[in-house]
C-alpha positions as MATLAB code, in Angstrom:
seq = 'MTGVAEQVAGLDATAQAALVAAGEVSAVELTEGAIERIERLNPLLGAVVTPLYDRALAAAARADGPFAGVPFLLKDLVAEIEGTPFAEGSAYVHGTVSTFTSELVHRLERAGLVILGRTAAPEFGMVPACEPVLHGPTRNPWDPQRSTSGSSGGSAAAVASGMVPMAHGNDLGGSLRFPASACGLFGLKPTRARIPLGPEYGDAVGGWAVEHALTVSVRDSAALLDATSGAMPGDPYPAPPQPRPFAAEVGADPGRLRIAWTARTPGGGTGHPDCVAALTDAVALLTGLGHELVEADLPGIDGIGRAIGTVFDAATAWIIGYWTRRLGRPPGPGELEPVTRAYLESGRRVGAADYLLAIEELQRFARGVAGFLSPSGFDAWLTPTMSEPPPRIGEMTSTPDDPLRPVRRGGRTVAYPAVVANITGNPAMSVPLWWNGDGLPVGVHVLGRHGDEAALLRLAAQLESARPWAWRLPAVSGCGAPAPR';
ca = [
     -30.649    3.060   27.453;
     -33.202    0.284   28.027;
     -31.869   -3.078   29.091;
     -33.040   -4.457   25.706;
     -31.089   -2.010   23.699;
     -28.113   -2.490   26.094;
     -28.487   -6.183   25.464;
     -28.363   -5.662   21.652;
     -25.448   -3.590   21.688;
     -23.554   -6.317   23.027;
     -24.426   -8.495   19.865;
     -22.461   -8.690   16.520;
     -24.172   -7.305   13.199;
     -25.244  -10.784   12.374;
     -26.991  -11.500   15.368;
     -28.747   -7.941   15.244;
     -29.861   -8.641   11.925;
     -31.432  -11.888   12.957;
     -33.593  -10.027   15.504;
     -34.524   -7.492   12.792;
     -35.569  -10.364   10.754;
     -37.497  -12.206   13.617;
     -39.228   -9.038   14.534;
     -37.871   -9.029   17.873;
     -36.540   -5.462   17.351;
     -37.115   -2.943   14.463;
     -34.359   -1.467   12.353;
     -35.321    1.950   13.493;
     -35.192    0.987   17.091;
     -31.540   -0.382   16.418;
     -30.529    2.927   14.743;
     -32.045    5.129   17.510;
     -29.841    2.783   20.007;
     -26.809    3.410   18.153;
     -27.362    6.916   18.065;
     -27.737    7.258   21.736;
     -24.548    5.471   22.233;
     -22.816    7.713   19.716;
     -23.943   10.671   21.550;
     -22.858    9.439   24.780;
     -19.441    8.171   24.120;
     -18.381   10.220   21.171;
     -17.462   13.353   23.369;
     -14.601   11.190   25.032;
     -13.488    8.882   22.321;
     -13.767   11.341   19.137;
     -14.519    8.542   16.706;
     -17.660   10.024   14.952;
     -16.821   13.272   13.045;
     -19.813   13.746   10.635;
     -23.110   12.378   12.019;
     -25.882   11.548    9.443;
     -28.605   10.747   11.643;
     -31.627   12.181    9.597;
     -30.659   10.173    6.608;
     -29.888    7.023    8.673;
     -33.423    7.016   10.431;
     -35.063    7.619    6.901;
     -32.703    4.905    5.489;
     -33.820    2.418    8.376;
     -37.513    2.709    7.710;
     -36.921    0.949    4.565;
     -34.019   -1.142    4.950;
     -33.730   -4.535    3.493;
     -31.096   -7.187    2.906;
     -28.767   -9.708    4.873;
     -28.071   -6.829    7.408;
     -31.120   -5.171    7.246;
     -31.356   -2.423    9.860;
     -27.851   -2.867   11.427;
     -26.279    0.390   12.085;
     -22.712    1.248   10.449;
     -20.302    4.013   10.042;
     -18.251    5.070    7.152;
     -14.458    6.069    7.459;
     -14.142    9.481    6.102;
     -11.615    8.452    3.673;
     -12.018    7.172   -0.183;
     -15.460    6.202   -0.026;
     -18.154    8.865   -0.771;
     -21.971    9.524   -0.387;
     -23.442   12.013   -2.946;
     -24.734   14.993   -1.055;
     -22.843   14.783    2.269;
     -19.762   16.258    3.857;
     -16.176   14.652    3.025;
     -12.801   15.776    4.317;
     -10.305   12.978    4.422;
      -9.403   14.185    7.565;
      -7.707   17.551    6.249;
      -8.441   20.955    6.536;
      -7.508   21.448    2.881;
     -10.427   19.347    1.809;
     -13.037   20.178    4.694;
     -16.181   21.964    3.405;
     -16.049   19.574    0.391;
     -19.442   17.810   -0.438;
     -19.496   14.708   -2.274;
     -21.117   14.828   -5.823;
     -21.161   11.166   -6.363;
     -21.803    7.844   -4.199;
     -18.962    5.145   -4.316;
     -20.051    1.596   -5.547;
     -18.998    0.463   -2.093;
     -21.479    2.325   -0.365;
     -24.296    1.189   -2.862;
     -23.221   -2.363   -1.999;
     -23.372   -1.583    1.867;
     -26.914   -0.116    1.618;
     -28.047   -2.585   -0.734;
     -27.204   -5.432    1.931;
     -29.188   -3.153    4.529;
     -26.701   -1.369    6.535;
     -27.824    1.882    7.831;
     -24.834    4.101    7.776;
     -25.133    6.742   10.758;
     -22.133    8.842    9.869;
     -18.654    9.376    9.215;
     -15.504    8.235   11.540;
     -12.358    9.921   11.849;
      -9.326    9.440    9.987;
      -5.744   11.158    9.930;
      -5.058   13.400    6.977;
      -5.347   11.351    3.970;
      -4.432    8.151    5.984;
      -1.061    8.494    5.678;
       0.191    7.770    9.417;
      -0.543    4.934   11.516;
      -2.393    6.902   14.171;
      -6.060    8.737   14.325;
      -5.056   12.299   15.678;
      -5.922   14.656   12.679;
      -5.507   18.407   13.562;
      -9.058   18.899   11.934;
     -10.840   17.004   14.398;
      -8.597   16.083   17.284;
      -7.445   12.701   18.405;
      -9.433    9.350   18.470;
      -8.902    7.897   21.921;
      -8.981    4.045   22.382;
     -11.732    2.661   24.408;
      -9.432    0.242   26.256;
      -7.403    3.079   27.650;
      -8.385    6.930   26.299;
      -4.905    7.916   26.785;
      -3.678    5.766   24.185;
      -4.010    5.709   20.388;
      -6.016    3.498   18.101;
      -2.841    3.134   15.932;
      -4.176    3.355   12.463;
      -6.094    5.641    9.836;
      -9.157    3.553   10.551;
      -8.806    4.254   14.262;
     -12.202    6.260   13.946;
     -13.966    3.093   13.005;
     -11.985    0.936   15.473;
     -12.616    2.873   18.450;
     -16.616    2.937   17.328;
     -16.760   -0.938   17.087;
     -14.786   -1.623   20.147;
     -17.042    0.652   22.401;
     -20.046   -0.676   20.939;
     -21.367    2.217   19.280;
     -21.936    0.047   16.141;
     -21.253   -3.738   15.492;
     -18.861   -3.258   12.478;
     -17.599   -0.229   10.571;
     -15.847    0.635    7.099;
     -12.253    0.943    6.937;
      -9.559    0.939    4.211;
      -5.800   -0.279    4.142;
      -2.799    0.884    2.222;
      -0.105   -0.134    4.409;
      -1.755   -1.711    7.675;
      -4.549    0.675    8.349;
      -7.412   -2.011    9.104;
      -5.289   -4.141   10.769;
      -3.090   -2.020   13.131;
      -6.615   -0.456   14.562;
      -7.869   -4.136   14.981;
      -4.878   -5.138   17.048;
      -4.939   -2.015   19.142;
      -8.537   -2.088   19.910;
      -9.173   -5.872   20.176;
     -11.117   -6.367   16.946;
     -11.023   -8.671   14.045;
      -9.285   -7.023   10.972;
      -9.297   -8.478    7.517;
      -7.496   -6.980    4.585;
      -9.070   -8.725    1.556;
      -7.243   -9.796   -1.727;
      -6.292   -6.845   -4.088;
      -9.549   -5.745   -6.163;
     -11.820   -7.899   -4.372;
     -13.754   -4.805   -3.255;
     -14.054   -2.079   -5.999;
     -12.816    1.515   -5.553;
     -15.125    2.757   -8.341;
     -16.226    4.777   -9.583;
     -13.407    7.512   -9.065;
     -10.573    5.070   -8.476;
      -9.460    1.833  -10.573;
      -6.415    0.650   -8.456;
      -5.265    3.263   -6.118;
      -1.264    3.545   -5.411;
      -0.494    0.463   -7.795;
      -3.305   -1.739   -5.929;
      -2.047   -1.173   -2.404;
      -5.310    0.203   -1.463;
      -8.064   -1.864   -0.253;
     -11.595   -1.588    1.361;
     -13.393   -3.588    3.929;
     -14.510   -3.192    7.604;
     -13.581   -3.700   11.346;
     -15.825   -6.271   13.209;
     -16.222   -8.099   16.449;
     -16.476  -11.571   15.134;
     -15.138  -13.262   12.131;
     -18.597  -14.340   10.923;
     -19.571  -10.673   10.263;
     -16.271  -10.165    8.296;
     -17.122  -12.965    6.020;
     -20.860  -11.908    5.486;
     -19.851   -8.566    4.689;
     -17.306   -9.610    2.239;
     -19.913  -11.433    0.383;
     -22.318   -8.512    0.337;
     -19.657   -6.058   -1.220;
     -17.348   -8.016   -3.314;
     -16.963   -8.414   -6.880;
     -15.717   -6.285   -9.541;
     -17.721   -3.553  -11.254;
     -17.648   -2.621  -15.169;
     -14.448   -0.700  -15.811;
     -12.222   -2.158  -13.009;
      -8.800   -2.595  -14.274;
      -8.514   -6.448  -13.074;
     -10.717   -8.781  -10.836;
      -9.852  -10.765   -7.656;
      -9.562  -14.545   -8.142;
     -13.217  -16.100   -8.027;
     -14.293  -17.878   -4.932;
     -16.038  -21.160   -5.222;
     -18.652  -20.514   -2.415;
     -19.536  -17.767   -0.281;
     -17.099  -16.523    2.322;
     -19.783  -16.814    4.963;
     -19.603  -20.811    4.193;
     -15.861  -20.873    5.269;
     -16.839  -19.828    8.721;
     -16.777  -23.104   10.926;
     -15.315  -25.214    8.062;
     -12.291  -27.219    8.931;
      -9.116  -25.262    7.850;
      -7.257  -28.768    7.758;
      -3.535  -28.839    9.004;
      -1.598  -26.049    8.060;
       1.983  -25.432    7.622;
       2.448  -21.889    9.059;
       5.680  -20.079    9.038;
       6.307  -17.318   11.966;
       9.127  -14.747   13.118;
       9.334  -12.603   15.903;
      12.216  -10.808   13.958;
      11.247   -7.313   12.317;
      12.899   -6.509    8.822;
      15.526   -4.450   10.923;
      16.747   -7.212   12.497;
      15.373   -6.746   16.130;
      12.285   -7.878   17.818;
       9.311   -6.103   18.992;
       7.974   -5.040   22.472;
       7.811   -7.924   24.847;
       3.959   -7.894   24.936;
       4.037   -8.271   21.180;
       6.332  -11.208   21.150;
       4.387  -12.865   24.068;
       1.192  -12.463   22.072;
       2.882  -14.528   19.222;
       4.569  -17.119   21.327;
       0.957  -17.684   22.686;
      -0.424  -17.682   19.108;
       2.256  -20.272   18.035;
       1.418  -22.437   21.063;
      -2.276  -22.162   20.470;
      -2.108  -23.102   16.726;
       0.176  -25.774   17.531;
      -2.045  -27.419   19.900;
      -4.751  -27.031   17.513;
      -2.853  -29.409   15.098;
      -1.289  -27.125   12.683;
       2.461  -27.159   11.712;
       4.516  -24.318   13.217;
       7.947  -23.385   11.518;
      10.224  -20.430   12.467;
      11.066  -18.470    8.960;
      11.559  -15.061    7.358;
       9.944  -13.844    4.179;
      12.603  -13.846    1.532;
      13.750  -10.635    0.607;
      12.054   -8.769    3.366;
      15.140   -6.842    4.544;
      15.967   -5.186    1.049;
      12.745   -3.376    0.216;
      12.470   -0.233    2.654;
      13.832    2.124   -0.060;
      11.229    1.136   -2.639;
       8.501    1.248   -0.105;
       9.353    4.711    0.927;
       9.303    5.897   -2.676;
       5.872    4.672   -3.348;
       4.556    6.356   -0.242;
       6.076    9.557   -1.188;
       4.861    9.581   -4.864;
       1.568    8.555   -3.364;
       1.302   11.754   -1.168;
       2.072   13.812   -4.258;
      -0.628   12.085   -6.154;
      -3.203   12.569   -3.372;
      -2.385   16.407   -3.413;
      -2.479   16.347   -7.094;
      -5.570   14.927   -7.268;
      -7.404   17.446   -4.770;
      -5.463   20.251   -6.378;
      -7.484   19.204   -9.516;
     -10.591   18.469   -7.746;
     -10.965   21.605   -5.784;
      -9.224   23.843   -8.335;
      -6.696   25.031   -6.210;
      -3.555   23.772   -4.481;
      -3.277   23.925   -0.487;
      -2.890   27.149    1.190;
      -0.497   27.745    3.781;
      -1.351   25.833    7.147;
      -4.090   23.726    5.140;
      -1.671   20.686    5.211;
      -0.291   19.045    8.295;
       3.506   19.274    8.639;
       4.155   15.531    8.015;
       1.800   15.553    5.000;
       3.646   18.736    3.595;
       7.003   16.853    4.162;
       5.696   13.695    2.432;
       4.335   16.049   -0.464;
       7.972   17.649   -0.941;
       9.566   14.221   -0.840;
       7.031   12.806   -3.376;
       7.514   15.994   -5.727;
      11.077   14.632   -6.098;
      10.218   11.316   -7.045;
      10.515   11.021  -10.906;
       8.439    8.608  -13.155;
      11.250    6.492  -13.603;
      11.912    6.325   -9.866;
       8.368    5.374   -9.059;
       8.379    2.477  -11.757;
      11.638    1.165  -10.760;
      10.107    0.816   -7.291;
       7.153   -0.726   -8.533;
       9.110   -3.457  -10.337;
      11.530   -4.104   -7.464;
       8.482   -4.358   -5.113;
       6.791   -6.901   -7.862;
       9.979   -8.979   -7.872;
       9.586   -9.377   -4.231;
       6.019  -10.401   -4.499;
       7.123  -13.151   -6.820;
       9.284  -14.423   -3.762;
       6.558  -14.225   -1.436;
       4.289  -16.103   -3.834;
       6.667  -18.841   -3.864;
       7.090  -18.827   -0.038;
       3.421  -19.194    0.574;
       2.615  -22.023   -2.216;
       1.493  -25.640   -2.186;
       5.068  -26.565   -1.978;
       5.937  -23.896    0.788;
       3.589  -22.460    3.643;
       0.127  -21.920    3.767;
       0.652  -18.451    6.076;
       3.069  -16.105    7.692;
       2.396  -15.349   11.197;
       4.217  -12.088   13.214;
       2.712   -9.829   15.744;
       0.398   -6.874   14.169;
       2.243   -4.150   15.844;
       5.592   -4.036   17.351;
       4.542   -1.945   20.582;
       1.370   -1.473   22.430;
      -0.676    1.565   21.202;
       1.189    4.697   21.978;
       0.297    7.467   23.991;
      -2.040   10.109   22.622;
       0.276   12.875   21.042;
       3.294   10.793   20.767;
       2.605   10.644   17.013;
       1.575   13.990   16.120;
       3.869   16.262   13.655;
       5.067   19.819   14.686;
       6.558   22.432   12.095;
       9.850   21.994   13.786;
       9.758   18.302   13.506;
       7.187   17.145   10.832;
       8.744   13.727   10.546;
       8.102   12.776   14.097;
       5.034   10.502   13.475;
       7.337    8.559   11.038;
       9.852    8.083   13.276;
       7.356    7.046   16.040;
       5.303    5.096   14.085;
       8.375    2.896   12.937;
       8.826    1.861   16.386;
       4.926    0.827   16.827;
       4.718   -1.043   13.522;
       7.883   -2.388   12.595;
       6.454   -5.596   11.425;
       5.644   -5.248    7.673;
       1.776   -5.259    7.403;
       2.365   -3.550    4.236;
       3.634   -6.785    2.473;
      -0.102   -7.700    1.934;
      -0.455   -4.356    0.302;
       2.684   -4.879   -1.862;
       1.681   -8.329   -2.941;
      -1.924   -7.994   -3.054;
      -2.422  -11.046   -0.844;
      -5.197  -11.309    1.895;
      -4.114  -10.848    5.626;
      -5.649  -10.532    8.945;
      -5.334   -9.392   12.750;
      -6.611  -11.594   15.530;
      -7.325  -10.228   18.748;
      -5.958  -13.504   20.903;
      -3.976  -11.929   23.626;
      -4.077   -9.010   26.172;
      -1.371   -7.552   28.210;
      -0.846   -6.992   31.958;
      -2.339   -3.633   31.467;
      -5.520   -4.839   29.902;
      -4.390   -3.765   26.436;
      -5.192   -5.863   23.339;
      -2.335   -7.176   21.252;
      -3.258   -8.719   17.848;
      -1.157  -11.322   15.781;
      -1.053  -10.853   12.078;
      -1.399  -13.791    9.523;
      -0.333  -13.184    5.938;
      -2.412  -15.567    3.449;
      -1.909  -16.942   -0.232;
      -3.094  -14.505   -2.964;
      -6.784  -15.006   -3.518;
      -7.547  -17.180   -0.548;
      -9.224  -15.217    2.091;
     -11.302  -18.595    2.560;
      -8.364  -20.104    4.130;
      -8.091  -17.174    6.283;
     -11.599  -17.078    7.543;
     -11.620  -20.904    8.234;
      -8.410  -20.342   10.379;
      -9.849  -17.168   12.214;
     -12.987  -18.953   12.761;
     -11.180  -21.970   14.561;
      -8.878  -19.448   16.839;
     -12.345  -17.348   17.548;
     -13.776  -20.826   18.816;
     -10.756  -22.010   20.688;
     -10.054  -18.464   22.170;
     -13.271  -16.339   22.053;
     -12.606  -12.551   22.338;
     -16.047  -10.967   22.148;
     -16.713  -11.204   25.803;
     -13.838   -8.765   26.704;
     -15.420   -5.206   27.146;
     -13.073   -2.071   27.168;
     -12.807    0.491   29.591;
     -15.378    2.779   27.512;
     -18.096    0.830   26.213;
     -21.972    1.513   25.431;
     -22.542   -2.485   26.080;
     -23.637   -4.727   28.688;
     -22.517   -8.137   29.198;
     -22.643   -9.680   25.397;
     -25.591  -11.628   24.842;
     -24.730  -15.149   23.765;
     -25.084  -15.941   20.335;
];
């Protein structure tokens, strides 16, 4: 790689787009550099599972928009591109070629992003790891013996290693935020319905599922949200409107916020000492920045586990039902991983009334959260993102003899309730402020008010300025020292 290409790889997407706009580097050169990095790093990391290089080079030659020429990767889950392979991490679906293009993909490409390929996901995104049998494990660039800790783990590994400056992900229970924590990235989960799921879906799993991306910088996340947000015709409901672009919030004064925090998990314990240390550090940092920090738990958080389990079981039955209808056949022997099969069997026992009762229970809980995060209450709620540092590769794989092993092991790693943001539809984010003694990133999680990504982005930008993280490079990296922005 040339020195110039290496320097460019250390820049965020906004800075790369600026170089293209100024004529200092071409969109094709950016694309070729990203392809070179993927080819060099992917044999170790296993982040990219479906290269689309010819399509990308053709797109780079005509790229236009705010991110013109910036290389990007699409997670192999939910979002589709007509005429390209699509598998959702499953041997059952492997071999499918998409017959339509998702609205989100159209918006990404209208923004000028060049999609180089698809990133790994666990089977149907249902466990907080990225080790599908179909493709093998995705490895963490900070320590290749460790997991990327979430279903958007392929995208997280690609961004953290510098293959691309940002990549698509989605989130049904923490799958943007967990890998952001594990890989030292910024991970914003937008408000429900902020980004459309069409034309194939309206509000998947009762509105729990959302789309966005993993980024190095806060400004990239905000600008990308501007490029992709907004309802499409036929959506069941829109997200609350924003008074100005999200990008305008980056650098704006967040004001003095009243932030609740806790180290306690819903089970009554606390997380790993490294995760508690990251939280303690964040509380001190936020206090020093002038915010009011108050130790407090979300009301009702201890009593919703059964309802959450009902929804996840039903979601698996829905996913397999969807693919059975689409493929015209049910999964055959050995085509589903043991954990998926176990979830499916549980899901088939969930009746329609059981599911709707669980949804109503969780909606009542969401009303309590709305009162907690309100003008008369708190502006945000702070916890560690994960309850342990990233586990080692292989610890969350399922076996026929122990199909629920990933569920038990995952419960130890993601005991803090990131899923609250999916239940309520509120925006939330993982911010990379702390690294442990082994050099592994440990993120902190902030839950915001419904519809108010703006407040989170203002706070995130303040934290990024006070404690910059982009200069840190993992053990496996395609970047030289990051160039100044």
